[in-house]
matplotlib code that plots the C-alpha trace (Angstrom):
import matplotlib.pyplot as plt

x = [-29.0, -29.8, -28.0, -26.3, -25.2, -23.8, -21.9, -20.4, -19.4, -17.7, -16.0, -14.7, -13.4, -12.0, -9.9, -8.9, -7.5, -5.8, -3.9, -2.9, -1.6, 0.1, 3.4, 3.9, 6.9, 8.0, 10.8, 12.5, 14.7, 17.7, 17.0, 16.8, 19.6, 18.0, 17.4, 15.5, 17.0, 15.0, 13.5, 14.6, 16.2, 13.3, 10.7, 9.0, 10.4, 7.5, 4.3, 2.3, -1.0, -3.2, -1.8, -2.5, -6.0, -6.7, -5.4, -7.3, -10.6, -9.8, -9.5, -12.1, -14.8, -15.1, -14.4, -17.5, -19.8, -18.5, -19.2, -22.5, -23.6, -23.0, -24.8, -27.8, -27.9, -27.8, -25.2, -23.7, -26.3, -26.1, -27.6, -24.8, -22.1, -23.9, -24.3, -20.5, -19.3, -22.1, -20.0, -17.1]
y = [5.2, 4.5, 5.9, 2.6, 2.3, 5.9, 5.1, 1.9, 3.8, 6.5, 3.8, 2.0, 5.2, 6.4, 3.3, 3.0, 6.5, 5.7, 2.7, 4.9, 7.8, 5.6, 5.2, 8.9, 10.4, 7.7, 8.8, 5.5, 5.1, 4.5, 8.1, 9.7, 7.7, 6.8, 3.2, 1.5, -1.6, -4.5, -2.9, -2.9, 0.2, 0.4, 0.9, 4.3, 6.8, 9.3, 8.1, 11.4, 9.4, 12.4, 14.4, 11.6, 10.9, 14.8, 14.3, 11.2, 12.7, 15.8, 13.7, 11.1, 13.5, 15.3, 12.0, 10.4, 13.4, 12.9, 9.1, 9.5, 12.1, 9.9, 7.1, 9.2, 11.0, 7.8, 8.8, 5.3, 2.6, -1.0, -1.9, 0.0, -1.8, -5.1, -4.4, -3.6, -7.0, -9.2, -10.5, -11.5]
z = [15.9, 19.5, 22.5, 23.2, 19.6, 19.7, 22.8, 21.3, 18.2, 20.3, 22.2, 19.2, 17.6, 20.8, 21.5, 17.8, 18.0, 21.3, 19.7, 16.9, 19.3, 21.8, 20.0, 19.2, 20.8, 23.2, 25.7, 26.6, 29.8, 27.5, 25.9, 29.2, 30.6, 33.8, 33.5, 36.5, 37.7, 36.4, 33.5, 29.8, 28.5, 26.0, 28.8, 28.8, 31.1, 31.2, 29.3, 29.9, 29.8, 30.5, 27.7, 25.4, 26.5, 26.1, 22.5, 21.7, 23.0, 20.9, 17.7, 18.5, 19.2, 15.7, 14.0, 15.9, 14.9, 11.3, 11.2, 13.1, 10.7, 7.9, 9.3, 10.3, 7.0, 5.2, 2.6, 3.0, 4.0, 4.5, 1.1, -0.5, 1.3, 0.5, -3.1, -3.3, -1.4, -2.7, -5.7, -3.5]

ax = plt.figure().add_subplot(projection="3d")
ax.plot(x, y, z, "-o")
ax.set_aspect("equal")
plt.show()
């Protein structure tokens, strides 16, 4: 695996994890009771983006090492995937 492949793999895993984590524990303006004029009550009141970024990085980094280890050790190869999907 080249360096660029590793960076791309980490980026994909990181962003997929971010999209999974984003909807956890949303506090809407309606829940808090402080609705800013011109916004819907379902708009987030405090997103806490830095907290979510730290959580995503904490989850994505070991996941990357697991996936990269599987790729580099050739536990699963392209030929295996091709033999499974060839008949379809």
